[in-house]
Gaussian input, Z-matrix of N, CA and C with variables (Angstrom, degrees):
# hf/3-21g

backbone

0 1
 N
 C     1     B1
 C     2     B2     1     A1
 N     3     B3     2     A2     1     D1
 C     4     B4     3     A3     2     D2
 C     5     B5     4     A4     3     D3
 N     6     B6     5     A5     4     D4
 C     7     B7     6     A6     5     D5
 C     8     B8     7     A7     6     D6
 N     9     B9     8     A8     7     D7
 C    10    B10     9     A9     8     D8
 C    11    B11    10    A10     9     D9
 N    12    B12    11    A11    10    D10
 C    13    B13    12    A12    11    D11
 C    14    B14    13    A13    12    D12
 N    15    B15    14    A14    13    D13
 C    16    B16    15    A15    14    D14
 C    17    B17    16    A16    15    D15
 N    18    B18    17    A17    16    D16
 C    19    B19    18    A18    17    D17
 C    20    B20    19    A19    18    D18
 N    21    B21    20    A20    19    D19
 C    22    B22    21    A21    20    D20
 C    23    B23    22    A22    21    D21
 N    24    B24    23    A23    22    D22
 C    25    B25    24    A24    23    D23
 C    26    B26    25    A25    24    D24
 N    27    B27    26    A26    25    D25
 C    28    B28    27    A27    26    D26
 C    29    B29    28    A28    27    D27
 N    30    B30    29    A29    28    D28
 C    31    B31    30    A30    29    D29
 C    32    B32    31    A31    30    D30
 N    33    B33    32    A32    31    D31
 C    34    B34    33    A33    32    D32
 C    35    B35    34    A34    33    D33
 N    36    B36    35    A35    34    D34
 C    37    B37    36    A36    35    D35
 C    38    B38    37    A37    36    D36
 N    39    B39    38    A38    37    D37
 C    40    B40    39    A39    38    D38
 C    41    B41    40    A40    39    D39
 N    42    B42    41    A41    40    D40
 C    43    B43    42    A42    41    D41
 C    44    B44    43    A43    42    D42
 N    45    B45    44    A44    43    D43
 C    46    B46    45    A45    44    D44
 C    47    B47    46    A46    45    D45
 N    48    B48    47    A47    46    D46
 C    49    B49    48    A48    47    D47
 C    50    B50    49    A49    48    D48
 N    51    B51    50    A50    49    D49
 C    52    B52    51    A51    50    D50
 C    53    B53    52    A52    51    D51
 N    54    B54    53    A53    52    D52
 C    55    B55    54    A54    53    D53
 C    56    B56    55    A55    54    D54
 N    57    B57    56    A56    55    D55
 C    58    B58    57    A57    56    D56
 C    59    B59    58    A58    57    D57
 N    60    B60    59    A59    58    D58
 C    61    B61    60    A60    59    D59
 C    62    B62    61    A61    60    D60
 N    63    B63    62    A62    61    D61
 C    64    B64    63    A63    62    D62
 C    65    B65    64    A64    63    D63
 N    66    B66    65    A65    64    D64
 C    67    B67    66    A66    65    D65
 C    68    B68    67    A67    66    D66
 N    69    B69    68    A68    67    D67
 C    70    B70    69    A69    68    D68
 C    71    B71    70    A70    69    D69
 N    72    B72    71    A71    70    D70
 C    73    B73    72    A72    71    D71
 C    74    B74    73    A73    72    D72
 N    75    B75    74    A74    73    D73
 C    76    B76    75    A75    74    D74
 C    77    B77    76    A76    75    D75
 N    78    B78    77    A77    76    D76
 C    79    B79    78    A78    77    D77
 C    80    B80    79    A79    78    D78
 N    81    B81    80    A80    79    D79
 C    82    B82    81    A81    80    D80
 C    83    B83    82    A82    81    D81
 N    84    B84    83    A83    82    D82
 C    85    B85    84    A84    83    D83
 C    86    B86    85    A85    84    D84
 N    87    B87    86    A86    85    D85
 C    88    B88    87    A87    86    D86
 C    89    B89    88    A88    87    D87
 N    90    B90    89    A89    88    D88
 C    91    B91    90    A90    89    D89
 C    92    B92    91    A91    90    D90
 N    93    B93    92    A92    91    D91
 C    94    B94    93    A93    92    D92
 C    95    B95    94    A94    93    D93
 N    96    B96    95    A95    94    D94
 C    97    B97    96    A96    95    D95
 C    98    B98    97    A97    96    D96
 N    99    B99    98    A98    97    D97
 C   100   B100    99    A99    98    D98
 C   101   B101   100   A100    99    D99
 N   102   B102   101   A101   100   D100
 C   103   B103   102   A102   101   D101
 C   104   B104   103   A103   102   D102
 N   105   B105   104   A104   103   D103
 C   106   B106   105   A105   104   D104
 C   107   B107   106   A106   105   D105
 N   108   B108   107   A107   106   D106
 C   109   B109   108   A108   107   D107
 C   110   B110   109   A109   108   D108
 N   111   B111   110   A110   109   D109
 C   112   B112   111   A111   110   D110
 C   113   B113   112   A112   111   D111
 N   114   B114   113   A113   112   D112
 C   115   B115   114   A114   113   D113
 C   116   B116   115   A115   114   D114
 N   117   B117   116   A116   115   D115
 C   118   B118   117   A117   116   D116
 C   119   B119   118   A118   117   D117
 N   120   B120   119   A119   118   D118
 C   121   B121   120   A120   119   D119
 C   122   B122   121   A121   120   D120
 N   123   B123   122   A122   121   D121
 C   124   B124   123   A123   122   D122
 C   125   B125   124   A124   123   D123
 N   126   B126   125   A125   124   D124
 C   127   B127   126   A126   125   D125
 C   128   B128   127   A127   126   D126
 N   129   B129   128   A128   127   D127
 C   130   B130   129   A129   128   D128
 C   131   B131   130   A130   129   D129
 N   132   B132   131   A131   130   D130
 C   133   B133   132   A132   131   D131
 C   134   B134   133   A133   132   D132
 N   135   B135   134   A134   133   D133
 C   136   B136   135   A135   134   D134
 C   137   B137   136   A136   135   D135
 N   138   B138   137   A137   136   D136
 C   139   B139   138   A138   137   D137
 C   140   B140   139   A139   138   D138
 N   141   B141   140   A140   139   D139
 C   142   B142   141   A141   140   D140
 C   143   B143   142   A142   141   D141
 N   144   B144   143   A143   142   D142
 C   145   B145   144   A144   143   D143
 C   146   B146   145   A145   144   D144
 N   147   B147   146   A146   145   D145
 C   148   B148   147   A147   146   D146
 C   149   B149   148   A148   147   D147
 N   150   B150   149   A149   148   D148
 C   151   B151   150   A150   149   D149
 C   152   B152   151   A151   150   D150
 N   153   B153   152   A152   151   D151
 C   154   B154   153   A153   152   D152
 C   155   B155   154   A154   153   D153
 N   156   B156   155   A155   154   D154
 C   157   B157   156   A156   155   D155
 C   158   B158   157   A157   156   D156
 N   159   B159   158   A158   157   D157
 C   160   B160   159   A159   158   D158
 C   161   B161   160   A160   159   D159
 N   162   B162   161   A161   160   D160
 C   163   B163   162   A162   161   D161
 C   164   B164   163   A163   162   D162
 N   165   B165   164   A164   163   D163
 C   166   B166   165   A165   164   D164
 C   167   B167   166   A166   165   D165
 N   168   B168   167   A167   166   D166
 C   169   B169   168   A168   167   D167
 C   170   B170   169   A169   168   D168
 N   171   B171   170   A170   169   D169
 C   172   B172   171   A171   170   D170
 C   173   B173   172   A172   171   D171
 N   174   B174   173   A173   172   D172
 C   175   B175   174   A174   173   D173
 C   176   B176   175   A175   174   D174
 N   177   B177   176   A176   175   D175
 C   178   B178   177   A177   176   D176
 C   179   B179   178   A178   177   D177
 N   180   B180   179   A179   178   D178
 C   181   B181   180   A180   179   D179
 C   182   B182   181   A181   180   D180
 N   183   B183   182   A182   181   D181
 C   184   B184   183   A183   182   D182
 C   185   B185   184   A184   183   D183
 N   186   B186   185   A185   184   D184
 C   187   B187   186   A186   185   D185
 C   188   B188   187   A187   186   D186
 N   189   B189   188   A188   187   D187
 C   190   B190   189   A189   188   D188
 C   191   B191   190   A190   189   D189
 N   192   B192   191   A191   190   D190
 C   193   B193   192   A192   191   D191
 C   194   B194   193   A193   192   D192
 N   195   B195   194   A194   193   D193
 C   196   B196   195   A195   194   D194
 C   197   B197   196   A196   195   D195
 N   198   B198   197   A197   196   D196
 C   199   B199   198   A198   197   D197
 C   200   B200   199   A199   198   D198
 N   201   B201   200   A200   199   D199
 C   202   B202   201   A201   200   D200
 C   203   B203   202   A202   201   D201
 N   204   B204   203   A203   202   D202
 C   205   B205   204   A204   203   D203
 C   206   B206   205   A205   204   D204
 N   207   B207   206   A206   205   D205
 C   208   B208   207   A207   206   D206
 C   209   B209   208   A208   207   D207
 N   210   B210   209   A209   208   D208
 C   211   B211   210   A210   209   D209
 C   212   B212   211   A211   210   D210
 N   213   B213   212   A212   211   D211
 C   214   B214   213   A213   212   D212
 C   215   B215   214   A214   213   D213
 N   216   B216   215   A215   214   D214
 C   217   B217   216   A216   215   D215
 C   218   B218   217   A217   216   D216
 N   219   B219   218   A218   217   D217
 C   220   B220   219   A219   218   D218
 C   221   B221   220   A220   219   D219
 N   222   B222   221   A221   220   D220
 C   223   B223   222   A222   221   D221
 C   224   B224   223   A223   222   D222
 N   225   B225   224   A224   223   D223
 C   226   B226   225   A225   224   D224
 C   227   B227   226   A226   225   D225
 N   228   B228   227   A227   226   D226
 C   229   B229   228   A228   227   D227
 C   230   B230   229   A229   228   D228
 N   231   B231   230   A230   229   D229
 C   232   B232   231   A231   230   D230
 C   233   B233   232   A232   231   D231
 N   234   B234   233   A233   232   D232
 C   235   B235   234   A234   233   D233
 C   236   B236   235   A235   234   D234
 N   237   B237   236   A236   235   D235
 C   238   B238   237   A237   236   D236
 C   239   B239   238   A238   237   D237
 N   240   B240   239   A239   238   D238
 C   241   B241   240   A240   239   D239
 C   242   B242   241   A241   240   D240
 N   243   B243   242   A242   241   D241
 C   244   B244   243   A243   242   D242
 C   245   B245   244   A244   243   D243
 N   246   B246   245   A245   244   D244
 C   247   B247   246   A246   245   D245
 C   248   B248   247   A247   246   D246
 N   249   B249   248   A248   247   D247
 C   250   B250   249   A249   248   D248
 C   251   B251   250   A250   249   D249
 N   252   B252   251   A251   250   D250
 C   253   B253   252   A252   251   D251
 C   254   B254   253   A253   252   D252
 N   255   B255   254   A254   253   D253
 C   256   B256   255   A255   254   D254
 C   257   B257   256   A256   255   D255
 N   258   B258   257   A257   256   D256
 C   259   B259   258   A258   257   D257
 C   260   B260   259   A259   258   D258
 N   261   B261   260   A260   259   D259
 C   262   B262   261   A261   260   D260
 C   263   B263   262   A262   261   D261
 N   264   B264   263   A263   262   D262
 C   265   B265   264   A264   263   D263
 C   266   B266   265   A265   264   D264
 N   267   B267   266   A266   265   D265
 C   268   B268   267   A267   266   D266
 C   269   B269   268   A268   267   D267
 N   270   B270   269   A269   268   D268
 C   271   B271   270   A270   269   D269
 C   272   B272   271   A271   270   D270
 N   273   B273   272   A272   271   D271
 C   274   B274   273   A273   272   D272
 C   275   B275   274   A274   273   D273
 N   276   B276   275   A275   274   D274
 C   277   B277   276   A276   275   D275
 C   278   B278   277   A277   276   D276
 N   279   B279   278   A278   277   D277
 C   280   B280   279   A279   278   D278
 C   281   B281   280   A280   279   D279
 N   282   B282   281   A281   280   D280
 C   283   B283   282   A282   281   D281
 C   284   B284   283   A283   282   D282
 N   285   B285   284   A284   283   D283
 C   286   B286   285   A285   284   D284
 C   287   B287   286   A286   285   D285
 N   288   B288   287   A287   286   D286
 C   289   B289   288   A288   287   D287
 C   290   B290   289   A289   288   D288
 N   291   B291   290   A290   289   D289
 C   292   B292   291   A291   290   D290
 C   293   B293   292   A292   291   D291
 N   294   B294   293   A293   292   D292
 C   295   B295   294   A294   293   D293
 C   296   B296   295   A295   294   D294
 N   297   B297   296   A296   295   D295
 C   298   B298   297   A297   296   D296
 C   299   B299   298   A298   297   D297
 N   300   B300   299   A299   298   D298
 C   301   B301   300   A300   299   D299
 C   302   B302   301   A301   300   D300
 N   303   B303   302   A302   301   D301
 C   304   B304   303   A303   302   D302
 C   305   B305   304   A304   303   D303
 N   306   B306   305   A305   304   D304
 C   307   B307   306   A306   305   D305
 C   308   B308   307   A307   306   D306
 N   309   B309   308   A308   307   D307
 C   310   B310   309   A309   308   D308
 C   311   B311   310   A310   309   D309
 N   312   B312   311   A311   310   D310
 C   313   B313   312   A312   311   D311
 C   314   B314   313   A313   312   D312
 N   315   B315   314   A314   313   D313
 C   316   B316   315   A315   314   D314
 C   317   B317   316   A316   315   D315
 N   318   B318   317   A317   316   D316
 C   319   B319   318   A318   317   D317
 C   320   B320   319   A319   318   D318
 N   321   B321   320   A320   319   D319
 C   322   B322   321   A321   320   D320
 C   323   B323   322   A322   321   D321
 N   324   B324   323   A323   322   D322
 C   325   B325   324   A324   323   D323
 C   326   B326   325   A325   324   D324
 N   327   B327   326   A326   325   D325
 C   328   B328   327   A327   326   D326
 C   329   B329   328   A328   327   D327
 N   330   B330   329   A329   328   D328
 C   331   B331   330   A330   329   D329
 C   332   B332   331   A331   330   D330
 N   333   B333   332   A332   331   D331
 C   334   B334   333   A333   332   D332
 C   335   B335   334   A334   333   D333
 N   336   B336   335   A335   334   D334
 C   337   B337   336   A336   335   D335
 C   338   B338   337   A337   336   D336
 N   339   B339   338   A338   337   D337
 C   340   B340   339   A339   338   D338
 C   341   B341   340   A340   339   D339

   B1=1.4556
   B2=1.5173
   B3=1.3172
   B4=1.4516
   B5=1.5235
   B6=1.2961
   B7=1.4614
   B8=1.5282
   B9=1.3015
   B10=1.4705
   B11=1.5190
   B12=1.3091
   B13=1.4623
   B14=1.5052
   B15=1.3303
   B16=1.4617
   B17=1.5271
   B18=1.3294
   B19=1.4657
   B20=1.5271
   B21=1.3278
   B22=1.4677
   B23=1.5144
   B24=1.3191
   B25=1.4588
   B26=1.5279
   B27=1.3231
   B28=1.4718
   B29=1.5281
   B30=1.3178
   B31=1.4639
   B32=1.5262
   B33=1.3266
   B34=1.4668
   B35=1.5295
   B36=1.3269
   B37=1.4631
   B38=1.5263
   B39=1.3282
   B40=1.4638
   B41=1.5253
   B42=1.3297
   B43=1.4701
   B44=1.5291
   B45=1.3200
   B46=1.4642
   B47=1.5250
   B48=1.3318
   B49=1.4513
   B50=1.5180
   B51=1.3271
   B52=1.4534
   B53=1.5162
   B54=1.3254
   B55=1.4561
   B56=1.5203
   B57=1.3367
   B58=1.4613
   B59=1.5205
   B60=1.3339
   B61=1.4641
   B62=1.5254
   B63=1.3295
   B64=1.4581
   B65=1.5163
   B66=1.3122
   B67=1.4636
   B68=1.5228
   B69=1.3173
   B70=1.4603
   B71=1.5271
   B72=1.3305
   B73=1.4641
   B74=1.5277
   B75=1.3401
   B76=1.4602
   B77=1.5240
   B78=1.3267
   B79=1.4580
   B80=1.5223
   B81=1.3259
   B82=1.4644
   B83=1.5240
   B84=1.3144
   B85=1.4700
   B86=1.5279
   B87=1.3193
   B88=1.4706
   B89=1.5265
   B90=1.3344
   B91=1.4657
   B92=1.5268
   B93=1.3303
   B94=1.4648
   B95=1.5283
   B96=1.3355
   B97=1.4660
   B98=1.5180
   B99=1.3237
   B100=1.4591
   B101=1.5283
   B102=1.3236
   B103=1.4627
   B104=1.5308
   B105=1.3290
   B106=1.4584
   B107=1.5276
   B108=1.3299
   B109=1.4618
   B110=1.5299
   B111=1.3343
   B112=1.4632
   B113=1.5222
   B114=1.3123
   B115=1.4576
   B116=1.5196
   B117=1.3066
   B118=1.4589
   B119=1.5219
   B120=1.3119
   B121=1.4597
   B122=1.5232
   B123=1.3189
   B124=1.4602
   B125=1.5239
   B126=1.3266
   B127=1.4630
   B128=1.5170
   B129=1.3351
   B130=1.4565
   B131=1.5236
   B132=1.3190
   B133=1.4615
   B134=1.5239
   B135=1.3539
   B136=1.4642
   B137=1.5220
   B138=1.3462
   B139=1.4540
   B140=1.5248
   B141=1.3244
   B142=1.4601
   B143=1.5184
   B144=1.3270
   B145=1.4560
   B146=1.5271
   B147=1.3248
   B148=1.4691
   B149=1.5251
   B150=1.3288
   B151=1.4613
   B152=1.5226
   B153=1.3288
   B154=1.4642
   B155=1.5297
   B156=1.3337
   B157=1.4613
   B158=1.5254
   B159=1.3288
   B160=1.4582
   B161=1.5244
   B162=1.3319
   B163=1.4643
   B164=1.5255
   B165=1.3283
   B166=1.4645
   B167=1.5282
   B168=1.3042
   B169=1.4635
   B170=1.5295
   B171=1.3338
   B172=1.4653
   B173=1.5287
   B174=1.3032
   B175=1.4628
   B176=1.5244
   B177=1.3279
   B178=1.4686
   B179=1.5268
   B180=1.3158
   B181=1.4646
   B182=1.5294
   B183=1.3234
   B184=1.4560
   B185=1.5304
   B186=1.3454
   B187=1.4594
   B188=1.5204
   B189=1.3319
   B190=1.4630
   B191=1.5311
   B192=1.3315
   B193=1.4581
   B194=1.5199
   B195=1.3349
   B196=1.4611
   B197=1.5316
   B198=1.3297
   B199=1.4588
   B200=1.5232
   B201=1.3367
   B202=1.4611
   B203=1.5218
   B204=1.2972
   B205=1.4526
   B206=1.5204
   B207=1.3373
   B208=1.4621
   B209=1.5240
   B210=1.3261
   B211=1.4597
   B212=1.5202
   B213=1.3367
   B214=1.4581
   B215=1.5163
   B216=1.3322
   B217=1.4571
   B218=1.5246
   B219=1.3282
   B220=1.4622
   B221=1.5149
   B222=1.3198
   B223=1.4661
   B224=1.5306
   B225=1.3262
   B226=1.4548
   B227=1.5124
   B228=1.3284
   B229=1.4618
   B230=1.5278
   B231=1.3153
   B232=1.4544
   B233=1.5341
   B234=1.3143
   B235=1.4622
   B236=1.5258
   B237=1.3248
   B238=1.4708
   B239=1.5247
   B240=1.3231
   B241=1.4581
   B242=1.5194
   B243=1.3265
   B244=1.4581
   B245=1.5140
   B246=1.3154
   B247=1.4587
   B248=1.5129
   B249=1.3018
   B250=1.4582
   B251=1.5114
   B252=1.3251
   B253=1.4584
   B254=1.5146
   B255=1.3211
   B256=1.4510
   B257=1.5130
   B258=1.3298
   B259=1.4607
   B260=1.5161
   B261=1.3307
   B262=1.4626
   B263=1.5144
   B264=1.3159
   B265=1.4523
   B266=1.5256
   B267=1.3163
   B268=1.4644
   B269=1.5238
   B270=1.3470
   B271=1.4606
   B272=1.5305
   B273=1.3349
   B274=1.4632
   B275=1.5252
   B276=1.3183
   B277=1.4598
   B278=1.5274
   B279=1.3190
   B280=1.4627
   B281=1.5320
   B282=1.3282
   B283=1.4641
   B284=1.5229
   B285=1.3406
   B286=1.4637
   B287=1.5193
   B288=1.3199
   B289=1.4650
   B290=1.5236
   B291=1.3266
   B292=1.4609
   B293=1.5251
   B294=1.3192
   B295=1.4630
   B296=1.5172
   B297=1.3440
   B298=1.4580
   B299=1.5319
   B300=1.3258
   B301=1.4623
   B302=1.5153
   B303=1.3233
   B304=1.4583
   B305=1.5196
   B306=1.3202
   B307=1.4583
   B308=1.5222
   B309=1.3330
   B310=1.4543
   B311=1.5263
   B312=1.3271
   B313=1.4643
   B314=1.5300
   B315=1.3219
   B316=1.4550
   B317=1.5285
   B318=1.3461
   B319=1.4559
   B320=1.5274
   B321=1.3504
   B322=1.4599
   B323=1.5169
   B324=1.3225
   B325=1.4644
   B326=1.5208
   B327=1.3153
   B328=1.4607
   B329=1.5151
   B330=1.3257
   B331=1.4679
   B332=1.5263
   B333=1.3326
   B334=1.4641
   B335=1.5185
   B336=1.3102
   B337=1.4652
   B338=1.5193
   B339=1.3280
   B340=1.4740
   B341=1.5076
   A1=111.54
   A2=117.32
   A3=117.93
   A4=113.13
   A5=117.86
   A6=119.45
   A7=113.36
   A8=116.49
   A9=119.08
   A10=111.41
   A11=117.36
   A12=121.54
   A13=113.18
   A14=116.50
   A15=120.36
   A16=110.53
   A17=117.29
   A18=121.02
   A19=111.25
   A20=117.61
   A21=120.47
   A22=112.18
   A23=116.99
   A24=119.16
   A25=111.95
   A26=117.69
   A27=119.77
   A28=111.21
   A29=116.49
   A30=121.34
   A31=111.94
   A32=117.57
   A33=122.54
   A34=111.21
   A35=115.17
   A36=120.31
   A37=109.12
   A38=117.40
   A39=121.96
   A40=112.88
   A41=117.11
   A42=121.34
   A43=111.83
   A44=117.16
   A45=121.26
   A46=110.85
   A47=114.58
   A48=121.82
   A49=109.96
   A50=115.90
   A51=123.09
   A52=107.04
   A53=116.49
   A54=121.09
   A55=106.36
   A56=115.97
   A57=122.93
   A58=107.18
   A59=116.94
   A60=121.52
   A61=112.29
   A62=115.55
   A63=121.44
   A64=114.79
   A65=119.10
   A66=122.87
   A67=109.45
   A68=116.64
   A69=121.96
   A70=111.14
   A71=115.63
   A72=123.90
   A73=106.07
   A74=117.61
   A75=120.78
   A76=111.17
   A77=116.32
   A78=122.25
   A79=112.33
   A80=115.86
   A81=121.31
   A82=113.85
   A83=117.93
   A84=119.89
   A85=111.04
   A86=116.73
   A87=120.59
   A88=110.74
   A89=117.54
   A90=120.85
   A91=110.84
   A92=117.61
   A93=121.32
   A94=109.58
   A95=116.23
   A96=120.70
   A97=111.31
   A98=117.48
   A99=121.34
   A100=111.22
   A101=117.52
   A102=120.65
   A103=111.54
   A104=116.70
   A105=119.69
   A106=112.99
   A107=118.01
   A108=120.32
   A109=113.42
   A110=118.14
   A111=120.16
   A112=110.70
   A113=115.49
   A114=121.04
   A115=109.87
   A116=116.79
   A117=121.18
   A118=108.59
   A119=116.74
   A120=119.95
   A121=111.50
   A122=114.49
   A123=122.63
   A124=107.70
   A125=116.16
   A126=121.54
   A127=110.16
   A128=115.75
   A129=120.73
   A130=108.00
   A131=115.46
   A132=122.76
   A133=109.81
   A134=117.19
   A135=120.41
   A136=112.79
   A137=117.15
   A138=120.45
   A139=109.46
   A140=115.84
   A141=122.37
   A142=108.24
   A143=116.67
   A144=121.43
   A145=108.21
   A146=116.64
   A147=121.83
   A148=109.16
   A149=115.89
   A150=121.97
   A151=109.66
   A152=117.63
   A153=119.06
   A154=109.95
   A155=116.02
   A156=121.95
   A157=107.15
   A158=116.74
   A159=121.25
   A160=110.99
   A161=116.14
   A162=122.61
   A163=113.54
   A164=117.65
   A165=120.04
   A166=111.60
   A167=117.61
   A168=121.21
   A169=112.45
   A170=117.44
   A171=120.52
   A172=112.90
   A173=117.71
   A174=122.54
   A175=111.46
   A176=115.73
   A177=124.96
   A178=113.05
   A179=117.77
   A180=122.11
   A181=108.35
   A182=117.93
   A183=121.62
   A184=108.60
   A185=116.54
   A186=121.83
   A187=110.14
   A188=115.08
   A189=121.89
   A190=108.20
   A191=116.12
   A192=121.85
   A193=108.08
   A194=116.62
   A195=122.37
   A196=107.51
   A197=116.28
   A198=122.20
   A199=108.13
   A200=116.36
   A201=120.39
   A202=110.26
   A203=114.61
   A204=123.14
   A205=105.10
   A206=116.09
   A207=119.77
   A208=110.67
   A209=114.69
   A210=121.14
   A211=107.87
   A212=115.26
   A213=120.17
   A214=109.30
   A215=114.03
   A216=121.95
   A217=107.37
   A218=116.32
   A219=121.33
   A220=109.17
   A221=117.48
   A222=123.04
   A223=113.49
   A224=117.26
   A225=120.66
   A226=114.97
   A227=118.49
   A228=121.40
   A229=110.88
   A230=115.75
   A231=122.72
   A232=111.62
   A233=115.47
   A234=121.61
   A235=109.35
   A236=116.39
   A237=122.31
   A238=108.97
   A239=115.31
   A240=121.51
   A241=107.55
   A242=116.32
   A243=119.03
   A244=110.86
   A245=113.74
   A246=122.32
   A247=107.36
   A248=114.86
   A249=120.67
   A250=106.80
   A251=116.34
   A252=119.80
   A253=107.58
   A254=114.62
   A255=119.00
   A256=110.09
   A257=114.27
   A258=121.82
   A259=108.93
   A260=115.53
   A261=122.48
   A262=107.87
   A263=116.50
   A264=120.46
   A265=110.11
   A266=116.45
   A267=122.57
   A268=109.42
   A269=115.79
   A270=122.13
   A271=108.02
   A272=117.11
   A273=118.59
   A274=112.02
   A275=116.30
   A276=123.23
   A277=105.92
   A278=118.86
   A279=119.19
   A280=113.92
   A281=117.72
   A282=120.16
   A283=115.30
   A284=117.04
   A285=119.03
   A286=110.53
   A287=114.70
   A288=122.15
   A289=107.74
   A290=116.94
   A291=122.55
   A292=107.50
   A293=116.95
   A294=121.52
   A295=108.30
   A296=115.95
   A297=121.79
   A298=109.78
   A299=114.88
   A300=120.83
   A301=109.12
   A302=116.14
   A303=120.72
   A304=111.41
   A305=116.60
   A306=121.67
   A307=107.88
   A308=116.09
   A309=122.16
   A310=107.27
   A311=117.45
   A312=120.57
   A313=109.67
   A314=115.65
   A315=123.52
   A316=107.14
   A317=117.29
   A318=119.60
   A319=110.67
   A320=115.78
   A321=119.31
   A322=109.43
   A323=116.64
   A324=121.34
   A325=111.43
   A326=117.46
   A327=121.24
   A328=111.89
   A329=117.35
   A330=122.24
   A331=111.99
   A332=118.28
   A333=121.25
   A334=112.00
   A335=117.24
   A336=120.30
   A337=112.85
   A338=118.65
   A339=120.17
   A340=112.04
   D1=-33.80
   D2=-173.65
   D3=-81.83
   D4=-32.24
   D5=-175.23
   D6=-94.24
   D7=-22.30
   D8=-177.48
   D9=-130.59
   D10=41.55
   D11=-178.90
   D12=-55.73
   D13=-45.69
   D14=179.55
   D15=-62.22
   D16=-39.91
   D17=179.71
   D18=-66.58
   D19=-32.83
   D20=179.18
   D21=-60.16
   D22=-30.74
   D23=-177.85
   D24=-66.32
   D25=-20.73
   D26=175.90
   D27=-66.06
   D28=-17.15
   D29=179.11
   D30=-89.65
   D31=0.06
   D32=-176.71
   D33=-110.89
   D34=149.69
   D35=170.98
   D36=-68.35
   D37=159.25
   D38=-178.96
   D39=-55.83
   D40=-34.98
   D41=-177.57
   D42=-107.97
   D43=24.15
   D44=-179.37
   D45=-61.39
   D46=153.57
   D47=178.96
   D48=-121.61
   D49=133.78
   D50=173.39
   D51=-114.44
   D52=130.75
   D53=172.97
   D54=-113.15
   D55=115.14
   D56=-176.76
   D57=-112.46
   D58=102.76
   D59=-178.98
   D60=50.27
   D61=44.60
   D62=176.98
   D63=89.12
   D64=-9.94
   D65=178.79
   D66=-95.23
   D67=125.02
   D68=-173.87
   D69=-96.10
   D70=133.06
   D71=176.16
   D72=-124.59
   D73=125.51
   D74=-175.90
   D75=-127.63
   D76=135.03
   D77=176.11
   D78=93.94
   D79=152.08
   D80=-174.47
   D81=-61.03
   D82=-44.35
   D83=-178.65
   D84=-62.11
   D85=-43.48
   D86=178.19
   D87=-65.51
   D88=-36.96
   D89=177.70
   D90=-65.70
   D91=-42.63
   D92=177.65
   D93=-57.67
   D94=-49.46
   D95=179.71
   D96=-60.17
   D97=-41.40
   D98=-179.26
   D99=-64.13
   D100=-49.89
   D101=-178.07
   D102=-63.78
   D103=-34.14
   D104=-179.87
   D105=-71.14
   D106=-24.21
   D107=-179.50
   D108=-86.67
   D109=-10.94
   D110=-179.63
   D111=-65.77
   D112=142.55
   D113=175.06
   D114=-69.01
   D115=160.59
   D116=174.61
   D117=-58.87
   D118=138.90
   D119=-175.00
   D120=-148.98
   D121=163.12
   D122=174.90
   D123=-122.90
   D124=137.70
   D125=-179.89
   D126=-120.31
   D127=148.34
   D128=172.67
   D129=-138.48
   D130=120.44
   D131=-179.72
   D132=-79.57
   D133=128.98
   D134=176.61
   D135=-108.90
   D136=-29.94
   D137=-177.06
   D138=-149.69
   D139=142.14
   D140=178.22
   D141=-140.62
   D142=132.32
   D143=178.23
   D144=-142.36
   D145=140.01
   D146=-179.64
   D147=-130.38
   D148=138.08
   D149=179.11
   D150=-139.67
   D151=139.70
   D152=174.89
   D153=-70.13
   D154=146.42
   D155=176.50
   D156=-99.89
   D157=133.54
   D158=-177.30
   D159=-59.91
   D160=139.60
   D161=-177.95
   D162=-56.35
   D163=-32.00
   D164=179.79
   D165=-64.34
   D166=-27.40
   D167=-179.37
   D168=-86.03
   D169=-12.84
   D170=-174.87
   D171=-124.92
   D172=21.57
   D173=-179.73
   D174=53.51
   D175=45.57
   D176=176.93
   D177=66.69
   D178=16.73
   D179=177.32
   D180=-89.30
   D181=128.48
   D182=178.25
   D183=-65.59
   D184=117.93
   D185=-173.37
   D186=-139.78
   D187=145.59
   D188=179.05
   D189=-127.26
   D190=134.68
   D191=173.59
   D192=-92.46
   D193=126.85
   D194=178.49
   D195=-114.19
   D196=127.99
   D197=-179.37
   D198=-122.53
   D199=130.27
   D200=178.87
   D201=-129.59
   D202=158.40
   D203=170.09
   D204=-128.21
   D205=129.38
   D206=-172.47
   D207=-146.01
   D208=171.74
   D209=169.33
   D210=-123.78
   D211=154.27
   D212=177.18
   D213=-146.29
   D214=154.14
   D215=175.20
   D216=-133.02
   D217=127.75
   D218=174.53
   D219=-90.56
   D220=123.01
   D221=174.60
   D222=43.79
   D223=42.47
   D224=177.20
   D225=76.93
   D226=5.19
   D227=178.50
   D228=-75.32
   D229=-172.18
   D230=179.98
   D231=-53.19
   D232=141.17
   D233=176.52
   D234=-73.08
   D235=138.07
   D236=176.63
   D237=-118.29
   D238=142.58
   D239=172.81
   D240=-93.38
   D241=140.88
   D242=177.26
   D243=-149.43
   D244=158.79
   D245=172.44
   D246=-112.34
   D247=145.16
   D248=176.11
   D249=-135.80
   D250=133.70
   D251=171.90
   D252=-135.00
   D253=143.53
   D254=-179.67
   D255=-148.84
   D256=156.70
   D257=178.69
   D258=-104.99
   D259=125.52
   D260=173.57
   D261=-103.72
   D262=131.79
   D263=179.68
   D264=-123.55
   D265=140.53
   D266=-178.81
   D267=-75.67
   D268=127.36
   D269=179.23
   D270=-119.65
   D271=108.10
   D272=-179.55
   D273=-70.05
   D274=137.52
   D275=172.70
   D276=-121.44
   D277=171.78
   D278=-179.19
   D279=-58.15
   D280=-31.51
   D281=-174.72
   D282=-105.53
   D283=-21.09
   D284=-175.05
   D285=-165.58
   D286=178.47
   D287=174.40
   D288=-98.05
   D289=129.02
   D290=175.07
   D291=-106.66
   D292=135.52
   D293=176.54
   D294=-97.71
   D295=124.94
   D296=-176.72
   D297=-125.11
   D298=147.12
   D299=176.54
   D300=-81.78
   D301=129.34
   D302=177.83
   D303=-105.08
   D304=-32.12
   D305=179.88
   D306=-144.46
   D307=135.34
   D308=-174.26
   D309=-137.35
   D310=125.11
   D311=-176.91
   D312=-128.23
   D313=122.75
   D314=-176.94
   D315=-120.36
   D316=130.99
   D317=-178.21
   D318=-145.94
   D319=119.86
   D320=173.71
   D321=-63.58
   D322=141.83
   D323=177.98
   D324=-94.60
   D325=-15.96
   D326=-177.83
   D327=-124.47
   D328=24.02
   D329=-174.40
   D330=-58.52
   D331=-42.00
   D332=-176.43
   D333=-64.51
   D334=-26.48
   D335=-177.18
   D336=-88.31
   D337=-3.29
   D338=-176.72
   D339=-87.75

């Protein structure tokens, strides 16, 4: 996230929403600005789970819910535990299916103690 923030936005829909510890960022330009302002950080993935979302909940759009549990450190500071969940939706193109993030939610689990 810290070194390729601008590149991450290519994985998002134009109107995608990111919720970062309760703060909402919507749209590609706002996402680019948000990722570029993050401090240098290190991430470590501890858990990953993916589940299909029923078509009735997504207006027949093929969608997958991805849930992760991770740790991160900003610029060598204290390690934080966080959960991240996001929705990936299939976007057909003339040559293939592209998977794009429509909603992304990041939440520190130990924020109050920092």
